[in-house]
Each structure stands twice: as structure tokens, then as C-alpha cells.
N, C-alpha and C positions, 0 to 999 in steps of 0.2 A: 503493498498500499504505499511506503513512503518511496519507494524510488518511482511509483508510478505520479505521485504529487511532485516530486523533484524534476521529473519528466516533463510534465506539463507546464514548470514555472520556469524551465527552459524555454519552453515553446515561448512562451507567454515574453520572454523576455525580447526574445531573437524575432516577433513581430516587433515590440517596442522601439527597436535599433533598425528597422527594416524599412527601405526607404521605396517608392514606387518603382515597380518594374519597368523600364523603359525597355528592357528588351524584346518584352511578351506583349505590353499593350502600348497604345498609340494615344496621349492625351486627346480628352474633348477641345474642339476649339469652342469658339464662340458662338450664342442661341439666343436670338431676340427674344421677344414676349411671343406666346400662342396664340393666335385669333381664336379669339370665343369661341368657336365650332370645334376644335380642337382642346379644349379643358377638361371634358368630362370624359374624354379618351386619355388623356394625359394623366389626370386623378385615376382613373382602371388600370396604367401602368403601377404609377405608383404604388398603389395596395398591391398586385402581381409582385414586386419586389419584396414586398415586408410581409406577404403571408409566409407562413412556414411551407418549407418542400416537401412532399412528397416523399415516406421514409424509403422506396421502391427506384427514388430518382433523386437521388440528393443536388443533382443541377440542375434546378429549375430552368425550363428554356421554354421563350414564348417568340409570337412572329409576330412582326408587324407589315403590314401589305397596305397598298393603296396603288392608284396610278397617279400619283404625283410624286415622284421620287425624292424631292424637294422639300417636302412636308412630312415626310418618312426622316429626312435627316434633321431638322429641323422639331424633331418631337422626341428623337434618340437622342440628341444635343442636349436637350433641353433637360431629360431626364438625366443624365450623366451629371448635369450642373446641380441639380437640385439635390441629387443623391448623394454628391460626393465633398457638397459641403460649398460650394463653388459660388450658390447664391446666398447663401448665408456670409461667407464672408465680402460678396460685394457689399453687402447692404450695413458692415459695421464700417462706422463713420471717422475710424482712429484710427491709427497703428496700433494702439494699445490695446482697442478692441479684437481686432485681427490676432496678435497674439493670444491673448486672451482666449480666444476660440481653440486656438492651436492647443492653447494648454490644458483646456479641459478636455480636446478629442485623449489626446495624451493619458490625461487623468483617467479616463472614463476605462481609456483598452488597459491600463495597469487594475482595474477593479474587476475580477473574474466574478466576482458575486454582484454584482450589478447588472439588472436585467436592461437590455437593449431596448432604445426607445427610438420612433420613428425620423428624431429631430438627428439624430447621430450620423455626423459623417462617413459614408462611406471610400471608398475607391472606385473610381471608373475608369472606361478607357476602352477602347477599341482595338482589334484582334488585329496584327500585323498580316501584312500579304506580303510576306516573303519565307523563302524557308530556313531562314536563320527563325525568323517570329514564330513560325509554326513551331521551329527545334526546341524555342524558348518555351515555349507552353508548359513542354515536358517537366521542368524546372519551377514551373511557378508555383509559387508558397504564395495565398493570399496573408496579407497583414491583417486585416480587418475586411468586414464583409467587403463585395466588391462585385460593383455590375457591367459584367462584359456587351459586345458590340461585335456582331458582325456587318459590314455592309460593304467596304469594297476586298473582299477577299474571294481566290479561287473558290469554287466550290469542293472539289477534289482535297483542300488547305482545311478546309472547315470539316469535312468526314474524317478528317485526322485527327484535327484537334479534340472536338468533339469529346472520343473517349477519355483521350487524356484529360481533360476540364473536369470529367465526370469521374475521375479516378481522385484530382483531387479533392474535389466537391464529400466524396463518400469516407476521407481520409481525416477530416478536422470538423470543426463544429459551426463556422462562419459561414452565415449564407453565399452561395455564389449564384449568381444570375445570369442568362446568356439570353441579349434579345438578338433574332434573327429577323434582318432589313431583308425586303422586297422577293425578290425570285430566289434566292439564296435560298425561303423556306422547303424549294423540291431538294434540295440537298441532305435535309436531315437523315442521317441511315436511317434502319429500320430500330426500332425498338425503342427510341427517344418520343415520348408524348411533350406535347407543346401546348402550349395555350396559344389561342389564336386570335389578333387584334386587327384590328380594320380601317384604315382612316378616314373619317368622312367626305365625302367629294367636297361639301364647302370647306376643308378646314384648308385652306389657300396656304402656300407657303408664304413669310411676310418678310423673309430674307435672315441672313445669320450674320 
């Protein structure tokens, strides 16, 4: 029992010291405010992120489809920025407030007894479309709850990446979510269950 607690403490310490894995992930870019017609869908996507994953598939997968590729991209980027705390950071009115937010995030991550809250910052990022990026996913170790987005990535690379991410999700307690955009939904390997979301026709792209 002592050895188990010691191993858990070591894993937590490593996560606290870890940095964002840019080898495996591309950070999200800017995204402007969403049109009113997309807000209900955005709320549903956020709830999907926060909902517990099924025990049979710890890597929760969702697809986001629609005719307007720019609207898909904007929704995904905005969800990333909401989940990783970027919008909270942008709302801070001073450098001191930004440092306080970072400090609270690290403090909360150092408290394994604390119940996670919806406003806790995650990591978020896009799967890299390169052999090196796909290979890096085999070594990817989430440091906190993480939202991943598959957008500009070859279908074959996604099929290689998914089992690796599924193994990571099953090996640690942190939530791991994968949002697959557009036609890439057809590349999901057999056996993966996905939640499906559709962008409304009137949710026009408003710029990024």
C-alpha cells in the first residue's frame, strides 16, 4: 500500500513539473466570439467534455460535422480556449491576476483530494499531422485533463493515433477527450464509439 501511494505521489510530482507537450500537440489559435446560433451547440460540446467517460472507453470521442468548415474550426478553437483557461486568462485585468490564476491552477493540481470543477483549466491542442507528431503521441503523458482536436491530419495518421491515445486514457485518471472535425469522422476505426454533433446551418463563421 505504501509503495502504491509513493508511486502516485511520484506521478503527481511529474505532472506538476511537466510542460505543455508541443511535440505531440499544436496549441490552439485565436477564435472570435461565436454567433448566437452556435451557442447551444457550444454548451453541448462543453458538457460532453465534462461528462464522465464510459468505463469501456476511457478516451471519449466526439465528431463535429457541418457544411461550413470555418464554423467547425471556430467552434473547436473556441472550445479549446474555454477549456484550457485562455478565456479566463484574457479576462484578467492585471498581471497579478494572471499570476494568481496560474498559481491557483498549480495548487489545485497538487491537491489529489480536491474534486475537479468545471472552471478548472485543462490542456488543449490539435494533433500534429506529421510522422514525428504521431510518434510523439505514443509518449504523450497528460499533465492535466486534456481536450485534443483532430483537424488537419491524414486519416491514416488518425487511425494510428487513436489506439495510442486510448491506451493513455485507460492508464491514468485524468479526463482525455478527442474531438474529430468534418470528414475525418469516417476515419474512426471500428470499435470506437463517438458522440456526434452537427453545426447548425445558420451558425455562420464570424472570423478568427
